[in-house]
N, C-alpha and C positions, 0 to 999 in steps of 0.2 A: 666480327664476333657479335652474336645476338645479344640484345639487351633484355634484362629481366625487369618487367614493369612492377613497381611496388604496388601493393594493395592501396586503393584510394582512401581507405579508412572509414570508420564509423564512429567518429568522435562527436560527442554532444555539441551541437551548434555548428558542426562542420562535416555534414554527412550528405553528399549529393543524392545518394539513393533514397534517403528518408525525405529530403526536401522535395525531390521530384514526385514521390508518392503523395505527399501533402498537396502539392500543386494539382495533382490529378484527383484530389478528393478521396484518396484511399486511406482509410483508417486502419484496417486490418491488412497486414502485409506478411511477407516471408522474412526469414533471417538469412540474408545473403552472406553466409559465413566466410566465403573466400575474400570478402571485401574488408575484413578486419586487418588492420596493419599490425606490424610488430609492436609499434608503440601502443596500440590498443591492448594487445595481450600483455605488454609490460605493465600497463596501468592496472589491469586485473591482478597480476602477480603481486604487485606492491600492496594493493588494497587487501588482498586475501592474506598475505604473509603477516602483515602487521596486526590485523584484527583477530586472527585465529586464537592467539593466547587469551584475548579478552573474552571471546566466546566461551572458552573453557572455564573462565572465572565468573562470568556474569550472565550467561545465557541460560534459559530454561532447558531442562533435559530433553523435552520433546523436540526443540530446535536442533540440539546437538545430534540427536538420533536422525533427524531429517537430513542434516548435512551428510551424514554417513550413508543413509539410504539412497540419496541421489548421486552419490559419488562425485560431489562437486570438485572439479579439478582446481588445483592450486596454481597450475602453470599456464593456464590459457582460459580464455572466455568459453563458457560452456556452450555446446550446441543445444538449442531448445528441444530438438527432436530426441536427443539422448535423455534430457531431463524428463520429458513427457513420457518416454517409454518406461521409466522407473516410477514416475509419480502416479500415472493414471490407474494402475492396478491397486494402489494403496487407498486412494480416496475418490477417484474419478476426476480429480482436477487436472487441468492442462494449462501450461503457460501459452498465452496467445499473443504473438508479436504484433505491436501497433506502431504507427508512425509518429505518435505524440500524444497530446492530451486527449483523454476520452471524456466526453461530456457526462455529467452526473448519472442520468438514468441508464445510459448505455454501459457505464462502468458497473453499476450495481446489477444490471441485467446479466452481464457476463458472469458475475459471481453466482447469480441465480442458476446459471447453466454450468457451473463448476469450471469456468474459464477465468484465468487471471490475465488482464491486459498487461503486457510486458514490453518495456522499452528495450530496443536492441542496441542503442548507442551507449558509449561509455565515456565518462569524464576524461578530460585531458590529464596526463600523468603529472602535470604541474599543478593540478587543482584537486588534490586528494581529499581535503577536509570538508569542503562545503560546496554544494551545488544546489541551486534553488529549484531544480526540477529533477524528477527521477532519472536514473540511468540503469543499465542492466545489472550493475553491482547492487544497487539498492533493491531492485525488483527480484533478482534471482538469488543473491546471497542474503538479502534481508527478509524478503517475503516468502519465497517459494519453499524453503525447508519447513516452514510452519504448515504448509499445505499437505504435508505427508501425515499429519495427525488427524484422525477422523473427527474428533470432537471439535478441533479448531476449524477444520474445513466446513463442518456443519454450521458453525457460527457465521462464516462468510456467506453461505447459501441463505441463511436466515436474514442477513442484511439485504440480499436481493429480494426476498419476500417483502421486506419493509418498503422498498422502492415501488414495487407493484401496488402495495396498499396506498402509498401516497398518491399515485396516479388515480387509482380507483376513487379515493375520497374527494379529490379536487376536480375530477372531470365534469361533474354536474353543476359546478358553481357558475351561475350565469354571468355575474358581474366580473368582467375581465380584471379590473383592478384588485378586487377582493381575492380572486383566484391567484393572481401573482403574489399578493401580500402573504397569503396563507402558505403557498408553495415555498416562498422564500424562507419563511420561518421553519417549515418542516425540513427543508433541505439543509438549512443551517444547523438544525439540531442533529440531523443524521451525520453531517460532516464533522461536527464536534465530537460526537460519539465515536465515529470511526477514528478520528485523529488521536483521541486519548486512550483508545484501546488497541486497535489493529496497528496503528503507527507508533504510538508511544506508551504502550501499556506495560505495567509491571504486574507480577503475580507472586504469590507465596511459593517459595521453593523449599528444598529439603532442609530439615532441622530448623525451621523458623526463619530461614533466610528470605531475602527478596531478590528475584531474578527478573530479567527482561524477556518479554515476548513480542514487543512492538518492533516492527521492521525499521522504523526510523532510528531506533536505538541500536538494533542489531547490525545495521549497516554503517554506523558512525563510530569510528575509532575513539573520538574524543567524548561524545555524549554518552556512550554506553557506560563508561566508568563513572562519569559525572552523575548520571542518573541514579546509580546505586550507592555511591560513596559520598557525594558532596553534601555538606551541611546547608548549601544554598537551595537545595531542592526540598520542597514540601511534598511529602508522600502521604496520601490519604486512602483509607478503604473506599472503594468505588461507591458512588451514589449517583443514581440516574439524574437527579435534579442538578447536581454539579456538572456532570458530563455535558448536558445539553445547553447549559448557560455559561460555561467557562470559555472565555476568549481564547482562540487558538492562533498562535503567532508562529511564523515560519523562519524568522531571521535571527534567532538566537536559541540557546539551549532552553528547554522547557523548565520553568521554575516550579510548576505544579504538576504532579503525576499521580495516577490513581492505580490502586492495587486490587486485583481480583483474586478470589480464592482458587479458582480453577477455570478450565474452559467450559465445563458444564455450568458453572456460575455465570460466565460470560454469555452463554447461549440463553440462559434464563433472562438476563438483562436485555438482550435484543428482543426477546418476546415481550418484555415489559415495555420497551420502547414502542413496539407496534401497538400495544394496548393503549398507551398514552396517546399515540397518534390518533387512534380511532375515537378516543374520548375528548379530543380537542386540546389536549395539554401541550401540544407542540406548536400551537397556532400563534403563540406570542412569546417566544423565547427571547432572551436578552439580545439586543442588537450588537453591532460591531463585528469584528473579525470572527470567522472568515467572511470575506466578501463573496457573494454568490453571483457567479458570472451569468451573463445573459444566455450563453450557450447551454449552461446547466439547466436553467429554468426551461428553456425552449425544449430541451431533450425530454423533460418530464411532461410538458404540455403536448408535445408531438406524440408521445407514447399513448395518449388517450385516444 
């Protein structure tokens, strides 16, 4: 009797296909869909089923429309090719599968080209609540529905513009130490801005309510409700000087969150960020988290 071989699986931290790609130095890869195991699909089903009611209650309306426009499946991990076929005509964006961490400039440059680096692995079904690194549920269920909205998609492209400005402004600095110091401060400011908006942003919703648009909230069953309802969370109207100087921590629910009026407002803020960069106002932001990895700095320096 012939034996049926089980799919090897694409579980975060245990995915031979991804590990081999990394060993070959391949950052941009394919999504080998037939390698997802039944346990991988079961993890997606559980994550999707439990968070859907909270989306209806706490997510912004643009996100909910995006979930429907992309036909995100509830019963299986999505095929990125199907997602892209529906997404590209709306805003020009595409989900681009990657083998893991994308260094800073390369990440922002992808956004500049309307490509979103997308992890293809999924967390283990026994680790539903917290994962210190992105997986396909965070990227596709948390980020990608927002990419169906034209105004939000333009915000991401504007972030990519800022990365190119950072390279342009620091390329001519002769002193290596000063160049590294200034780039570290600028990249830290950009990272904090991205963290408190695209990842953990709140916005004004219908009838004076507050709703979530940040993917870190929209992909987290626990933090989504906590961000909107908990008295432990401080929620402030967004201010650029706060965004770029506020410490960003990854190992607990965010105690401070910022509220934008609209995505047009957010687009204007990214433009202001770039103007502050050109004026030298990002050269000495507050130190501490996030730490800026050497690979991130090198990616900006190599881009010059």
